[in-house]
N, C-alpha and C positions, 0 to 999 in steps of 0.2 A: 107198627111198633111204637111204643111210647115207654119211657122209663118208669113213669109214675102211673099207677092204675087211673083209668078214667072214670071209675064208679066206686062209690063208697063200698058196695058189696064185694068189691075185688081187691080190697085192701086188707088183707089178713094179718093177723099177729097172734101166734100161738093158737091157731085153729078157729080164731073167731074175727069178726070185722073189728078193725082198729077202733079204740074208743074216740068219743067226740072230742076230747081235749087234744088228741093227737092226729085225728083225721085229716085236718088241714095240711099236715105236713106229708101225708101218705096217700092222697088221692087228688085228682083235679076234676072238680064237678063240671067246669066249664067244658072241658074236652068231651066229657061224657055226654052232656046235653046236646053238643053238636053231633056227636056221633049217633045218638038216638034220633035226633031229627032227620038226619040224612038217610038213615036206613029205614025209618018209617016211611019216608017218600020213595024209597026203592026196595019194595018187597021182593022183587025178583033177583035182587042182589045178595050177597053174602059177604060178611066181614068178619075175619078173625083178628082180634087185637091180642098182641103179644106185649106183656108188660112185666115189671118187677118191682124193684125198690123197697118193698115192705119186708122182705125177708121170710114172708109166709107164703106158700103157694096155693093155688086152687083154680077152679073153673067157675065161670059165671055165664049163664045163658040169659042175656038181657032181653032180646027179641028172638023170634024164630030165625031171623037172619043175622044176629049180632051176638058173637060169642067171645068171651074174654079168658085168655089163659094168663095167670100170675105165676111167674117163675119163682121158686124159692131159692134162696142163697144163704151160704154161710161164709163169714169171712175167712179168706185164705183156702178155701175149699170149693172152687168152681166145679160144677157138673153139668153134663148134659141133662135136661129137663125132659125131653122127649124127641123123638124123630117124627117130623110132619110129613105126611105125603100129599103131594099137590096134585089134584085131578085135573 
């Protein structure tokens, strides 16, 4: 889990990727670079990243073994995003 999305493509605003002017405030490229490198070296492993912060939600499949879920939030209105089943 990470509060800030680790990839540009996982930082949504109104259904689209956050604009370049605001992207540095809504994603952390360094974390994404590290996650990508680690998972490329471990193709037999799987990683699900749970993040939020951007107030827009969505899913991103970065690699076959690296998936990102960005939770959507509204001020004063917390909701369950989904129920995850652990295998």
